[in-house]
N, CA, C and O of each residue as an XYZ file, in Angstrom:
236
protein
N      13.045     11.625     21.567
C      12.105     11.685     20.273
C      12.568     13.105     19.876
O      13.033     13.980     20.606
N      12.269     13.132     18.198
C      12.467     14.119     17.788
C      10.995     15.405     17.810
O       9.783     15.297     17.628
N      11.837     16.453     18.103
C      10.465     17.800     18.187
C       9.615     18.498     16.467
O       8.596     19.114     16.156
N      10.982     17.823     15.688
C      10.776     18.721     14.335
C      10.973     17.598     13.297
O      11.949     16.889     13.539
N      10.355     17.316     12.334
C      10.365     16.757     10.881
C      11.268     17.667      9.718
O      11.427     18.875      9.543
N      11.700     16.604      9.121
C      12.311     17.410      7.656
C      11.460     17.332      6.611
O      10.568     16.486      6.680
N      11.540     18.069      5.598
C      10.460     17.510      4.467
C      10.668     15.899      4.379
O       9.770     15.106      4.660
N      11.789     15.574      4.012
C      11.911     14.514      4.124
C      11.416     12.993      4.885
O      11.306     11.906      4.319
N      11.225     13.232      5.993
C      10.867     12.608      6.951
C       9.012     12.500      7.016
O       8.297     11.557      7.356
N       8.678     13.811      6.562
C       7.264     14.306      6.592
C       6.676     13.856      5.487
O       5.447     13.794      5.487
N       7.348     13.487      4.428
C       6.752     12.591      3.329
C       6.795     11.340      3.613
O       5.971     10.455      3.381
N       7.843     11.303      4.152
C       7.785      9.488      4.533
C       6.498      8.981      5.341
O       6.068      7.828      5.387
N       5.905     10.319      6.073
C       4.989     10.114      7.639
C       3.740      9.685      6.028
O       3.134      8.650      5.752
N       3.824     11.168      5.246
C       2.683     11.257      4.474
C       2.446      9.971      3.658
O       1.322      9.479      3.562
N       3.266      9.573      3.220
C       3.008      8.461      2.174
C       2.139      7.171      3.200
O       1.041      6.654      2.996
N       3.128      6.937      4.329
C       2.701      6.181      5.536
C       1.368      6.080      5.848
O       0.665      5.069      5.860
N       1.012      7.500      6.161
C      -0.857      7.559      6.193
C      -1.624      7.159      5.530
O      -2.825      7.156      5.797
N      -0.985      6.614      4.238
C      -2.231      6.210      3.332
C      -2.309      4.457      3.543
O      -3.333      3.874      3.185
N      -1.030      3.605      4.210
C      -1.540      2.587      4.596
C      -1.865      2.179      6.095
O      -2.488      1.194      6.490
N      -1.328      3.111      6.757
C      -1.844      2.855      8.210
C      -2.146      3.978      9.099
O      -1.592      4.944      8.575
N      -2.667      4.315     10.047
C      -3.051      4.877     11.222
C      -1.564      5.480     11.709
O      -0.534      4.843     11.931
N      -1.833      7.125     11.812
C      -0.683      7.398     12.516
C      -0.434      7.301     14.008
O      -1.323      7.749     14.731
N       0.353      6.922     14.421
C       0.717      7.365     16.148
C       0.197      8.691     16.173
O       0.049      9.328     15.130
N      -0.198      9.316     17.711
C      -0.355     10.286     18.197
C       0.615     11.455     17.709
O       0.272     12.508     17.172
N       1.811     11.059     17.998
C       3.260     11.677     17.926
C       3.471     11.804     16.352
O       3.196     12.972     16.078
N       3.751     11.281     15.472
C       3.768     11.652     13.996
C       2.392     12.189     13.629
O       2.483     12.705     12.516
N       1.329     12.267     14.042
C       0.481     13.542     13.822
C       0.727     14.541     13.986
O       0.719     15.392     13.096
N       1.017     14.746     15.162
C       1.402     15.871     15.943
C       2.467     16.888     15.019
O       2.318     18.020     14.558
N       3.511     15.989     14.992
C       4.738     16.862     14.149
C       4.899     16.767     12.577
O       5.644     17.252     11.726
N       3.950     15.998     12.618
C       3.078     16.483     10.653
C       2.417     17.743     10.830
O       3.167     18.556     10.289
N       1.451     18.331     11.279
C       1.115     18.557     11.644
C       1.448     19.920     11.531
O       0.916     20.736     10.778
N       2.892     20.223     12.789
C       3.107     21.186     13.078
C       4.396     21.731     11.507
O       4.615     22.897     11.180
N       5.061     20.376     10.787
C       5.518     20.893     10.037
C       4.992     21.693      8.882
O       5.580     22.599      8.291
N       3.284     21.015      8.554
C       2.369     21.798      7.426
C       2.352     22.720      7.668
O       2.158     23.444      6.692
N       2.521     23.480      9.045
C       1.987     24.746      9.054
C       3.190     25.585      9.053
O       3.123     26.632      9.697
N       4.417     25.267      8.361
C       5.498     25.904      8.400
C       6.198     25.677      6.878
O       6.759     26.513      6.169
N       6.022     24.617      6.699
C       6.690     24.325      5.043
C       5.524     24.524      4.272
O       4.368     24.402      4.678
N       6.064     24.983      2.606
C       5.167     25.712      1.620
C       5.006     24.004      0.074
O       4.173     23.728     -0.789
N       6.182     23.436      0.493
C       6.122     22.593     -0.074
C       5.247     20.967      0.200
O       4.592     20.479     -0.721
N       5.324     20.477      1.155
C       4.695     19.388      2.141
C       3.053     19.459      1.988
O       2.550     18.363      1.741
N       2.339     20.319      2.070
C       1.240     20.364      1.689
C       0.620     20.153      0.611
O      -0.482     19.607      0.668
N       1.177     20.535     -0.629
C       1.225     20.358     -1.575
C       1.182     18.817     -2.079
O       0.520     18.236     -2.938
N       2.272     18.380     -1.082
C       2.280     16.597     -1.323
C       1.009     15.824     -0.748
O       0.406     14.991     -1.424
N       0.757     16.064      0.166
C      -0.592     16.203      0.822
C      -1.843     16.168     -0.391
O      -2.602     15.270     -0.756
N      -1.721     17.131     -0.677
C      -2.651     17.634     -1.856
C      -2.827     16.535     -2.989
O      -3.843     15.994     -3.424
N      -1.548     16.398     -3.299
C      -1.269     15.026     -4.662
C      -1.291     13.805     -3.878
O      -1.133     12.763     -4.514
N      -1.425     13.742     -2.859
C      -1.790     12.174     -2.511
C      -3.167     12.350     -2.477
O      -3.686     11.905     -3.501
N      -3.787     12.729     -1.857
C      -5.279     12.981     -1.828
C      -5.998     12.651     -3.233
O      -6.766     11.719     -3.469
N      -5.462     13.848     -4.260
C      -5.848     13.492     -5.557
C      -5.681     12.299     -6.348
O      -6.473     11.823     -7.161
N      -4.384     11.820     -5.953
C      -4.755     10.248     -5.979
C      -5.185      8.924     -5.727
O      -5.094      7.825     -6.275
N      -5.706      9.431     -4.668
C      -6.396      8.248     -4.030
C      -7.672      8.400     -4.449
O      -8.319      7.358     -4.549
N      -8.397      9.772     -4.813
C      -9.350      9.863     -5.134
C      -9.474      9.117     -6.590
O     -10.230      8.193     -6.891
N      -8.587      9.736     -7.336
C      -8.505      8.881     -8.909
C      -8.620      7.771     -8.900
O      -9.425      7.181     -9.621
N      -7.698      7.105     -7.928
C      -7.533      5.168     -7.936
C      -8.681      4.864     -7.284
O      -8.961      3.677     -7.449
N      -9.761      5.673     -6.351
C     -11.218      5.492     -5.935
C     -12.067      4.918     -7.559
O     -12.699      3.914     -7.888
N     -11.759      5.839     -8.050
C     -13.143      6.464     -9.442
C     -12.604      5.097    -10.525
O     -13.407      4.483    -11.228
N     -11.062      4.781    -10.481
C     -10.575      3.797    -11.107
C     -11.329      2.572    -11.098
O     -11.852      2.111    -12.112
N     -11.404      1.904     -9.665
C     -11.707      0.241     -9.407
C     -12.876      0.638    -10.916
O     -13.544      1.453    -11.551
N     -12.049     -1.613    -10.614
C     -13.463     -2.142    -11.341
C     -14.378     -2.037    -11.478
O     -14.986     -2.821    -12.206
């Protein structure tokens, strides 16, 4: 088991979290990564923005 995500791995998990519930290990490693990374929290915010925008766009 890996104990640390790279930004690429974190981004894959962030995107996957939009489609499925994350395993507890994924959630833990992602939270740890988000605490030390400057860029990945921005990706989380961007994904949340897109999700809200798509909800408003529904017909």
